[in-house]
PATOR-183195 format. One record per residue (C-alpha): y, x, z; residue number from 1. Coordinates in nm, 2 decimals, always signed. Layout:
! PATOR-183195
<pt Y="Y" X="X" Z="Z" resi="NUM"/>
...
END
This chain:
! PATOR-183195
<pt Y="+0.01" X="-0.03" Z="-0.02" resi="1"/>
<pt Y="+0.28" X="+0.16" Z="-0.12" resi="2"/>
<pt Y="+0.61" X="+0.14" Z="+0.11" resi="3"/>
<pt Y="+0.94" X="+0.17" Z="+0.03" resi="4"/>
<pt Y="+1.21" X="+0.28" Z="+0.24" resi="5"/>
<pt Y="+1.48" X="+0.11" Z="+0.38" resi="6"/>
<pt Y="+1.87" X="+0.23" Z="+0.30" resi="7"/>
<pt Y="+2.09" X="+0.25" Z="+0.56" resi="8"/>
<pt Y="+2.36" X="+0.13" Z="+0.47" resi="9"/>
<pt Y="+2.72" X="+0.29" Z="+0.56" resi="10"/>
<pt Y="+2.90" X="+0.16" Z="+0.80" resi="11"/>
<pt Y="+3.25" X="+0.34" Z="+0.65" resi="12"/>
<pt Y="+3.55" X="+0.26" Z="+0.60" resi="13"/>
<pt Y="+3.78" X="+0.41" Z="+0.31" resi="14"/>
<pt Y="+4.12" X="+0.38" Z="+0.47" resi="15"/>
<pt Y="+4.30" X="+0.47" Z="+0.10" resi="16"/>
<pt Y="+4.36" X="+0.14" Z="-0.01" resi="17"/>
<pt Y="+4.55" X="+0.09" Z="+0.32" resi="18"/>
<pt Y="+4.79" X="+0.38" Z="+0.34" resi="19"/>
<pt Y="+4.92" X="+0.26" Z="-0.01" resi="20"/>
<pt Y="+4.87" X="-0.06" Z="+0.10" resi="21"/>
<pt Y="+5.12" X="+0.08" Z="+0.36" resi="22"/>
<pt Y="+5.32" X="+0.28" Z="+0.17" resi="23"/>
<pt Y="+5.41" X="+0.04" Z="-0.12" resi="24"/>
<pt Y="+5.55" X="-0.18" Z="+0.13" resi="25"/>
<pt Y="+5.78" X="+0.02" Z="+0.41" resi="26"/>
<pt Y="+5.97" X="+0.14" Z="+0.04" resi="27"/>
<pt Y="+5.98" X="-0.22" Z="-0.05" resi="28"/>
<pt Y="+6.10" X="-0.29" Z="+0.32" resi="29"/>
<pt Y="+6.41" X="+0.01" Z="+0.29" resi="30"/>
<pt Y="+6.46" X="-0.08" Z="-0.11" resi="31"/>
<pt Y="+6.55" X="-0.46" Z="+0.00" resi="32"/>
<pt Y="+6.71" X="-0.38" Z="+0.41" resi="33"/>
<pt Y="+6.99" X="-0.20" Z="+0.17" resi="34"/>
<pt Y="+7.08" X="-0.47" Z="-0.06" resi="35"/>
<pt Y="+7.15" X="-0.72" Z="+0.19" resi="36"/>
<pt Y="+7.54" X="-0.64" Z="+0.34" resi="37"/>
<pt Y="+7.51" X="-0.68" Z="+0.73" resi="38"/>
<pt Y="+7.75" X="-1.02" Z="+0.91" resi="39"/>
<pt Y="+7.96" X="-0.86" Z="+1.06" resi="40"/>
<pt Y="+8.38" X="-0.93" Z="+1.16" resi="41"/>
<pt Y="+8.54" X="-0.61" Z="+1.01" resi="42"/>
<pt Y="+8.77" X="-0.55" Z="+1.31" resi="43"/>
<pt Y="+9.02" X="-0.36" Z="+1.33" resi="44"/>
<pt Y="+9.13" X="-0.18" Z="+1.67" resi="45"/>
<pt Y="+9.47" X="-0.05" Z="+1.82" resi="46"/>
<pt Y="+9.50" X="+0.27" Z="+1.74" resi="47"/>
<pt Y="+9.66" X="+0.52" Z="+1.91" resi="48"/>
<pt Y="+9.98" X="+0.64" Z="+1.89" resi="49"/>
<pt Y="+10.17" X="+1.02" Z="+2.01" resi="50"/>
<pt Y="+10.55" X="+0.83" Z="+1.98" resi="51"/>
<pt Y="+10.61" X="+0.58" Z="+2.28" resi="52"/>
<pt Y="+10.73" X="+0.26" Z="+2.18" resi="53"/>
<pt Y="+11.05" X="+0.14" Z="+2.22" resi="54"/>
<pt Y="+11.10" X="-0.14" Z="+2.40" resi="55"/>
<pt Y="+11.15" X="-0.45" Z="+2.30" resi="56"/>
<pt Y="+11.41" X="-0.61" Z="+2.38" resi="57"/>
<pt Y="+11.34" X="-0.93" Z="+2.19" resi="58"/>
<pt Y="+11.25" X="-1.23" Z="+2.49" resi="59"/>
<pt Y="+10.94" X="-1.43" Z="+2.40" resi="60"/>
<pt Y="+10.93" X="-1.79" Z="+2.36" resi="61"/>
<pt Y="+10.71" X="-1.89" Z="+2.53" resi="62"/>
<pt Y="+10.43" X="-2.22" Z="+2.49" resi="63"/>
<pt Y="+10.26" X="-2.34" Z="+2.83" resi="64"/>
<pt Y="+9.96" X="-2.61" Z="+2.80" resi="65"/>
<pt Y="+9.94" X="-2.77" Z="+3.14" resi="66"/>
<pt Y="+9.63" X="-2.91" Z="+3.25" resi="67"/>
<pt Y="+9.64" X="-3.28" Z="+3.13" resi="68"/>
<pt Y="+9.73" X="-3.11" Z="+2.78" resi="69"/>
<pt Y="+10.08" X="-3.14" Z="+2.79" resi="70"/>
<pt Y="+10.29" X="-2.90" Z="+2.53" resi="71"/>
<pt Y="+10.60" X="-2.74" Z="+2.70" resi="72"/>
<pt Y="+10.83" X="-2.51" Z="+2.49" resi="73"/>
<pt Y="+11.06" X="-2.27" Z="+2.67" resi="74"/>
<pt Y="+10.97" X="-2.52" Z="+2.99" resi="75"/>
<pt Y="+11.10" X="-2.83" Z="+2.83" resi="76"/>
<pt Y="+10.76" X="-3.05" Z="+2.78" resi="77"/>
<pt Y="+10.74" X="-3.15" Z="+2.38" resi="78"/>
<pt Y="+10.52" X="-3.34" Z="+2.20" resi="79"/>
<pt Y="+10.28" X="-3.15" Z="+1.92" resi="80"/>
<pt Y="+10.48" X="-3.26" Z="+1.66" resi="81"/>
<pt Y="+10.83" X="-3.12" Z="+1.80" resi="82"/>
<pt Y="+10.65" X="-2.79" Z="+1.82" resi="83"/>
<pt Y="+10.59" X="-2.74" Z="+1.49" resi="84"/>
<pt Y="+10.95" X="-2.84" Z="+1.42" resi="85"/>
<pt Y="+11.10" X="-2.61" Z="+1.67" resi="86"/>
<pt Y="+10.84" X="-2.34" Z="+1.51" resi="87"/>
<pt Y="+10.91" X="-2.38" Z="+1.17" resi="88"/>
<pt Y="+11.25" X="-2.23" Z="+1.12" resi="89"/>
<pt Y="+11.15" X="-1.98" Z="+1.30" resi="90"/>
<pt Y="+10.83" X="-1.88" Z="+1.09" resi="91"/>
<pt Y="+10.90" X="-1.54" Z="+0.92" resi="92"/>
<pt Y="+10.80" X="-1.22" Z="+0.94" resi="93"/>
<pt Y="+10.83" X="-1.09" Z="+1.28" resi="94"/>
<pt Y="+10.85" X="-1.36" Z="+1.55" resi="95"/>
<pt Y="+10.63" X="-1.42" Z="+1.80" resi="96"/>
<pt Y="+10.56" X="-1.62" Z="+2.07" resi="97"/>
<pt Y="+10.39" X="-1.67" Z="+2.41" resi="98"/>
<pt Y="+10.04" X="-1.92" Z="+2.43" resi="99"/>
<pt Y="+10.00" X="-1.96" Z="+2.80" resi="100"/>
<pt Y="+9.75" X="-2.14" Z="+2.85" resi="101"/>
<pt Y="+9.70" X="-2.27" Z="+3.27" resi="102"/>
<pt Y="+9.35" X="-2.23" Z="+3.42" resi="103"/>
<pt Y="+9.24" X="-2.61" Z="+3.40" resi="104"/>
<pt Y="+9.41" X="-2.70" Z="+3.06" resi="105"/>
<pt Y="+9.19" X="-2.78" Z="+2.76" resi="106"/>
<pt Y="+9.05" X="-2.60" Z="+2.49" resi="107"/>
<pt Y="+9.22" X="-2.81" Z="+2.25" resi="108"/>
<pt Y="+9.56" X="-2.76" Z="+2.28" resi="109"/>
<pt Y="+9.48" X="-2.37" Z="+2.29" resi="110"/>
<pt Y="+9.38" X="-2.45" Z="+1.99" resi="111"/>
<pt Y="+9.63" X="-2.66" Z="+1.85" resi="112"/>
<pt Y="+9.84" X="-2.46" Z="+1.92" resi="113"/>
<pt Y="+9.66" X="-2.08" Z="+1.78" resi="114"/>
<pt Y="+9.63" X="-2.31" Z="+1.49" resi="115"/>
<pt Y="+9.98" X="-2.39" Z="+1.39" resi="116"/>
<pt Y="+10.07" X="-2.00" Z="+1.47" resi="117"/>
<pt Y="+9.84" X="-1.91" Z="+1.21" resi="118"/>
<pt Y="+9.98" X="-2.19" Z="+0.96" resi="119"/>
<pt Y="+10.30" X="-2.06" Z="+0.99" resi="120"/>
<pt Y="+10.27" X="-1.70" Z="+0.99" resi="121"/>
<pt Y="+10.41" X="-1.68" Z="+1.31" resi="122"/>
<pt Y="+10.24" X="-1.39" Z="+1.56" resi="123"/>
<pt Y="+10.11" X="-1.56" Z="+1.89" resi="124"/>
<pt Y="+10.05" X="-1.38" Z="+2.17" resi="125"/>
<pt Y="+9.76" X="-1.58" Z="+2.44" resi="126"/>
<pt Y="+9.84" X="-1.50" Z="+2.79" resi="127"/>
<pt Y="+9.48" X="-1.49" Z="+2.99" resi="128"/>
<pt Y="+9.54" X="-1.55" Z="+3.36" resi="129"/>
<pt Y="+9.35" X="-1.28" Z="+3.56" resi="130"/>
END
């Protein structure tokens, strides 16, 4: 009786095809990451100047927002439409105003004044309490 020898199956794994796939994925991600633009704000931080700035003698107009959401322009109560009418003639390059909300002031009022300043091209300086 003729007995056949059983051939033993090798349990080895060929890694060359796996390394090819890994290198292809690495190249793909490296190329696509350079194409994707980052979604970030382009902020310009203030620089340092060696010459001291001269103190400004110009008094800033103050827009205050109280806790009830009322507007005050230079300590006089004023409505939103009157405030915009008052700021309209002041809308020129270099004009600045101080926005001083109370601690409990609604955010909507602050945003309204800041939006007004942006539309009229006015520099709004937000004075935050400590």
